[in-house]
C-alpha positions as CSV (number, residue, x, y, z in Angstrom):
1,M,62.9,128.2,172.7
2,K,61.1,127.9,169.3
3,N,61.7,131.6,168.6
4,I,65.4,131.0,168.7
5,I,65.4,129.1,165.5
6,P,66.3,132.2,163.5
7,I,69.5,132.0,165.1
8,I,68.4,129.7,166.8
9,I,69.5,131.8,165.8
10,V,68.8,133.9,166.1
11,S,67.6,131.6,167.7
12,L,69.7,131.2,168.3
13,F,75.5,126.8,168.3
14,L,78.2,124.2,169.2
15,F,81.1,122.5,167.2
16,G,80.6,119.3,165.2
17,C,83.3,117.3,163.5
18,K,83.8,117.7,159.7
19,A,84.5,114.8,157.5
20,E,86.6,116.9,155.2
21,E,88.6,120.1,155.6
22,E,87.3,123.1,153.6
23,D,89.6,125.4,151.7
24,S,91.0,127.7,154.3
25,T,90.4,130.8,152.2
26,S,86.7,129.9,151.7
27,S,86.1,129.0,155.3
28,S,87.7,132.1,156.8
29,K,86.0,134.4,154.2
30,T,82.6,132.9,155.0
31,D,83.2,133.1,158.7
32,A,84.6,136.6,158.7
33,E,81.5,138.0,157.1
34,L,79.4,136.8,160.1
35,Q,81.8,138.2,162.8
36,A,79.6,141.1,164.0
37,T,76.5,141.9,166.1
38,W,73.3,141.5,164.1
39,K,69.8,142.6,165.2
40,T,66.3,142.2,164.0
41,A,63.8,145.0,163.8
42,C,60.9,144.7,166.2
43,Y,58.6,141.9,164.9
44,V,55.2,140.5,166.0
45,N,55.1,137.0,167.5
46,N,51.8,135.8,166.0
47,D,51.6,132.9,168.5
48,D,50.7,135.2,171.4
49,N,50.4,138.8,169.9
50,T,53.6,139.9,171.6
51,S,56.7,141.4,169.9
52,I,60.4,140.4,169.9
53,I,63.8,141.9,169.1
54,F,66.5,139.3,168.6
55,T,70.2,140.0,168.7
56,A,73.0,137.6,167.7
57,T,76.7,138.4,168.2
58,F,79.1,136.1,166.2
59,S,82.6,136.2,167.9
60,G,85.1,133.6,166.9
61,S,83.3,130.3,167.0
62,T,80.6,131.5,169.5
63,I,77.2,133.1,169.0
64,S,75.8,135.0,171.9
65,T,72.1,135.8,171.6
66,T,69.6,138.0,173.4
67,D,65.9,137.5,172.8
68,E,63.8,140.4,174.1
69,K,60.1,139.7,174.5
70,H,57.6,142.5,174.8
71,S,54.0,142.3,176.0
72,D,52.7,144.6,173.2
73,T,53.1,144.5,169.4
74,S,55.4,147.5,169.2
75,C,58.3,146.5,171.4
76,A,57.5,149.2,173.9
77,T,56.7,147.2,177.0
78,D,59.4,144.8,178.3
79,Y,58.2,141.4,179.4
80,R,61.3,139.1,179.6
81,L,64.9,138.7,178.4
82,N,66.6,135.4,177.4
83,V,70.4,135.3,177.0
84,E,72.2,132.3,175.5
85,S,75.5,131.3,174.0
86,F,76.2,128.7,171.4
87,A,79.1,127.4,169.5
88,Y,78.7,127.2,165.7
89,E,80.5,125.7,162.8
90,I,80.5,126.8,159.2
91,E,79.5,123.8,157.1
92,E,80.2,125.6,153.8
93,K,79.5,129.1,152.4
94,G,75.9,129.9,153.1
95,K,75.5,127.1,155.7
96,F,76.3,126.7,159.4
97,I,75.3,124.3,162.2
98,I,74.5,125.3,165.8
99,T,74.0,123.0,168.7
100,I,71.6,124.0,171.6
101,G,73.5,124.4,174.9
102,S,72.4,123.0,178.2
103,T,71.4,126.3,179.9
104,H,70.3,129.9,179.3
105,Q,69.5,132.9,181.4
106,K,66.0,134.3,181.7
107,T,65.2,137.6,183.3
108,A,61.6,138.7,184.2
109,Q,61.4,142.3,183.1
110,S,57.8,143.1,184.2
111,S,55.7,142.4,187.3
112,T,53.4,140.2,185.1
113,A,56.3,138.1,184.1
114,V,57.4,137.7,187.7
115,T,53.9,136.6,188.7
116,N,53.6,134.2,185.8
117,Y,57.0,132.7,186.4
118,N,56.5,132.3,190.1
119,S,53.1,130.6,189.6
120,Q,54.6,128.3,187.0
121,S,57.8,127.7,188.9
122,K,59.5,128.6,185.7
123,C,62.8,126.8,185.2
124,G,62.3,125.2,188.6
125,H,62.4,128.5,190.4
126,S,59.6,130.0,192.5
127,D,61.5,133.0,193.8
128,W,61.5,135.2,190.6
129,A,62.2,138.9,191.1
130,L,62.0,141.8,188.7
131,G,65.3,142.3,186.8
132,T,67.1,139.3,188.3
133,A,68.5,136.7,185.9
134,K,68.1,133.0,186.6
135,D,69.7,130.0,185.0
136,C,67.3,127.8,183.1
137,S,67.9,124.3,181.7
138,N,67.2,123.7,178.0
139,G,66.1,120.2,179.0
140,D,65.5,117.8,176.1
141,D,66.6,120.5,173.6
142,A,70.2,120.5,174.9
143,G,72.5,119.0,172.3
144,L,70.1,119.3,169.4
145,K,71.5,120.6,166.2
146,R,70.0,123.3,164.0
147,Y,70.9,123.7,160.4
148,C,71.0,127.3,159.2
149,L,71.1,128.8,155.7
150,Y,72.5,132.3,155.7
151,E,73.1,135.1,153.2
152,V,75.0,138.4,153.9
153,S,74.0,141.3,151.6
154,G,75.8,144.5,152.6
155,S,74.8,145.2,156.2
156,T,71.9,142.7,156.2
157,L,72.0,139.1,157.3
158,Y,69.3,136.6,156.4
159,V,69.2,133.4,158.4
160,D,66.8,130.4,158.2
161,C,67.3,127.6,160.7
162,G,65.5,124.4,161.3
163,E,65.9,120.7,162.1
164,S,67.4,120.2,158.6
165,Y,68.6,122.6,155.9
166,A,65.7,124.5,154.2
167,T,65.6,124.4,150.4
168,S,65.8,128.2,150.3
169,N,66.3,131.1,152.7
170,T,62.8,132.6,153.5
171,K,63.9,136.2,154.4
172,T,61.1,137.1,156.8
173,S,61.1,139.8,159.4
174,D,62.1,137.4,162.2
175,S,65.1,136.1,160.1
176,T,66.4,139.4,158.8
177,Y,69.2,141.1,160.8
178,T,70.9,144.4,160.4
179,K,74.6,144.8,161.3
180,Q,75.1,146.9,164.4
């Protein structure tokens, strides 16, 4: 779940109410530049020496994400796949808010993941099978808001999300997306 923060994006989004209406030209222009599928390059997850490819598709007011985890550092060996959808709201140009949904789908893509998930009763399931998606609850994270800074530069999207807006967009490999 913590890796979804780039979208979280990318990791990784539900509507909130605005106190004021933005200028419709500014809002639609800002929103339109996000409306696409964006994907990170393979990057190493330093927490456990695995690798990840994250994809976020902005369509209307929804962001659909796929988080592909690999058991090596080169994205060659599939481990698991997480799929989520969020609603998002443009706060102003360069800022949007996402809200974590209540569920996501997880798919074990290796025999090691199947064994680990079954022994842990991952998401309350003890009948994991290779390639079969299961619904998982986001538990206490459901309903949490993430505040994202973003910048679009040509076919590149930079996103930095957290529990509050960052003071600047950090532009790291896990927060840099290429338009597909």
